[in-house]
N, C-alpha and C positions, 0 to 999 in steps of 0.2 A: 528458440527455447529457454537458451541460458540468460537471454535478456530479460526473458518474461519473469524467471525463477528470481533474477536478480532484483527486479523491481517489488515483487511479492515480499522477498526479504527485506528492502529497506522499508517498505511501508509496515511490516510487522514489528520491526525494531523501532520504527518511529513511536507506532501507536503502544508500545511496553514504556517508552521512555516519557512518554507524556503522562501516561498513567501513573508514574513514579514520580516525577516533577512537578508540584503545583504551578499552576497558572493563574492569570488575573481571571479567567471565568469560575474559579472555585470559590472566589468571594461572592460571585453574584447568585443570589437568591432566584429560582426559576419559578414562576408562578405559574400553575395551570390556568388555561382558559377559562376553565369553569369553577375556579375558586368561588367559594360565597363569602361574602363579607357582611359579619354581623355586628352590632352595636346594641347591646342590653342594658339596662340598669333597673334598679326596684328600690322603692325605700317603703320602710312601714315604721310606725310610731304611735305614741300615746302622749297626750296633753293633759296637762292638770293645771288648773287654776283656782286660788283659796282666798277667802278674804274673810277676816273674824274681827269683832269689835268687842269691845267689855260694854256693858249696860250703861255705863255713866259716859261713854264717848261722845263729848260734844260736837264733834265733827261729822256728825250723821253716817249712817251705812247701814247695810244689812249683810249679815253672815251669807255666806254663800260658797259652793264648791261647782266646780266645773270639770267635766272630764271628757277628752274626745280621742278618737282614734282613726287613723288614715293609713292608707296603700297606695302608693303610686307605682308605675310601671310604664317601661317604654322599650320598644323594640326596633331596631332601625336596619334594613336589611339592603343592599346596595350590590348589583352586579351590572357591569356594563353599563347600559343608559336605563336599567330598570332599578326602580327604589319602591321600598314598600315599608311605611312607616306605621306603627299602633300604640295608643298610647291609651292607660287605664288609670282612673282616678277616685277612688272611694273614700269618703269623709262620713262621719257622723258623731256628734258629741251632743251632751246632755247637760244643763246648769240646774242646781237644786238652790233658790234662795229660800231665805228663813220666812217660814209662814207662808209657803208656796209650795204647790205640787211641782214635782221635776218636769223640764219642759227642755226640747232640743233647742241648740244652738247653732247647729250646722248639720246640714244632710244632702248629701251630694253623690250622683251615679254619673259618671262621665266615661263613655266608651268612643274610640275615636280610631279609624283605620283608614290608611289612603295609600294608593297606589299610583304610581308616576312614571312617564317615560321622558327621558331628558332630551329635549330638541335642542338646545345649544347649552352652554356653560352655565346660563343662570336661568333659563327657562323650561318650564316641565309643561306636559300635558298629564293630568291627574282626574282620578275618580275618587270619591272621598263618601264614607258612611260613617254617620254621627248619632251617637243615642245619649239623652239626657233625661235624668227622672231623679226620684228621691227614694229612701228605704221605707222611712215610717209616716203616720199621719203628722199633718201640721193643721194648728189652730190659730186664729185670731182670738184674742183675749179682751172682752168687754166687763167693764166696770156697771154693777147694777144699781139703780138709784139707792135701792137700801141697802147697798153695800155688798161685799163680796164681788164675785165675777163669775162670768159664763164664758165657756169654750164653744167657740163655732168653728166647724170644722171647713177648712177652706183647700187642703192638698193632701195627697195621700200616694202611695206607689203606684205608679201609671196613671195619675191624676194630678196634675199633667205629666206626661211625657212627650219627649219629643225625637222622633227619628227623621234624619235628613242624609237624603242621596244628593250629592253633587258631583258636576264635572264641570272641567274651565281649564284654566291655565294658571301656573304656580309661577311667581318671581322669587327665586332664591338665591341672592348676592353672595350671602355668608353662611356660615353653619348657624348662627343664632338669629336670623333674621328671615321671615320670608311673606310672602303676600298671596293669598288665593282669591281668584276672581273666579266663583261659581257662576258660571253663564247660565248654565240648565242646572236648577236647584229644585228640589221637590220635597217639602217637609210634611209629613205626618204629625197631627197632633192628638193626644190621646186623653181621654177623662173616662177613664173605665169605672169610676166610684159615682152611682146616681146620687149620693147623698151631698154630692158638692154642688153648691148653687150660687158661689160666688162670681160676681160678674154677670149675673142672671140678665138677660137671656144668653150671653154668649160664652160663659162657661170655659174662659181661656180661648175663647174663639170658636170653641165645639157648640154647634145648635142643642137644644133641649131635645131629648129622645134620639140623641144620637152620641158615639163615642169615638169617632174618628173626624176630622176634618184635613183636608189636602189641600196645600197651597204651593203654586209653583213661582219659583222667584227668581231674584239676583242674590247673590249672597258673597260677601266680603270678609275674609278672615285675616288679621294680622298677628304674627306670632313672633314674640320676643324672649328669648333664654340666654341669659348670659351672666357669668360672675364679674360682678363689678369690683372686687377684690376677693383676695384668696379665699375668705371664708364667707362671702356676702354673694347671694344669687338673688336674680330678678327675673322673674317670669310674668309676661303680661300678654294677656289675648283678648283681643277686640273683636266683635262680630257684628256685622250689619246684614239686617235680611229685609228685602224689600220687595214684597209680594206684588208681580206684575199687574194684578188686579187692584191693587188698593196703595198705590205709591204715594199716597199724602199719608200712610201710617207706617213709616219704616220702623222696625225694631232695633234698638242697639242695645248692645252686652260688652262690659270691660270687666274683665277679671286681671287682678294684682296680686302676687305673692313675693314678698322679702323675707328671704331665710338668710339667718346668720347663725355658722355653726360656732358654738362654743368649744367644743373639741368632738372628738369622734362620735361620741355618744348623745351629746347634747345638744339643741338647737333652740334657736328663738324665731318664731314665725309670725309676720305682720300679714293678714288677707284683707283683700277689700273686694266688694262688687258693685258696681254701679249697672243698673238697668233701666230701660225703657221700653215697654211694650203695651201698649193700648189696649190689646186684649186682657191684659191683667188689672192695668191702672193706667188712669190717665195724668199722673204724677210719676215722677222719676222714684226708683226704688234704690235704696242702697244697703249694705251691708258692709261689717269691719269686725275683725276679731285678732287679738293678740295673745300668742300662748307660747310658752317656755314647756318643752317636753323630751321625750326620749325618741332617737333616730336611729335606725339601724338599715344600713345601706348593704345592698347585695346583688 
């Protein structure tokens, strides 16, 4: 009985002494098993371009002004082997040249969400949902024989729009680069405006009298996002879409964005898109834009 009491006394005294005296364990942060890890970022901004010339300017040129706005956001959730990444890109801009009506020079709605399960340090199994469209009507401007021009409607909101569901494997050796192999990919192409007849009878691949086209395909996506210097960032996204039924007509799209931060709120941005899609045009399409503007990150 005395021995048991003595042992209890020693244990109690040891516990009190350890509570009062710091140990090496005090400097170790204990992380609960169910801790949730989030990484979020968002950017909003306005870009402005302007050019003017005197009436006797011999170099030639047209007075113009362009205004654009954008919003980009990304979230990344990681817990053990589970990963969930979502991204939003919204862009819209207009340009007004002298003696012309205003017309848009950028228009983009891009939504993307992906869930993945890590199979190894560099390989994941994933499921992905992606949406791509535009905000407003798009026109082709044709010169008339007697002078002037006419507007031909070629696109609109949800005309076209692309909804893509994909499952497959992802190779992610670093935080700034990854490859997605969409072995089972289904894409719906929507043309909900019956006034659009570009590419007749295909209408972006959608048959006349219908509003939706379904495709089953293989999809490859490569993403690169890295700071080349302290204030210089390069983003690139390449997408290959191969319909299993028409492998002789593979779609390719490359989006590149180079952003240089002048200071906390001012940045210079160079964007470029290269696109080859036979459902839209037999030739390669490209667009490019350079802008300086206000940037707010939160």
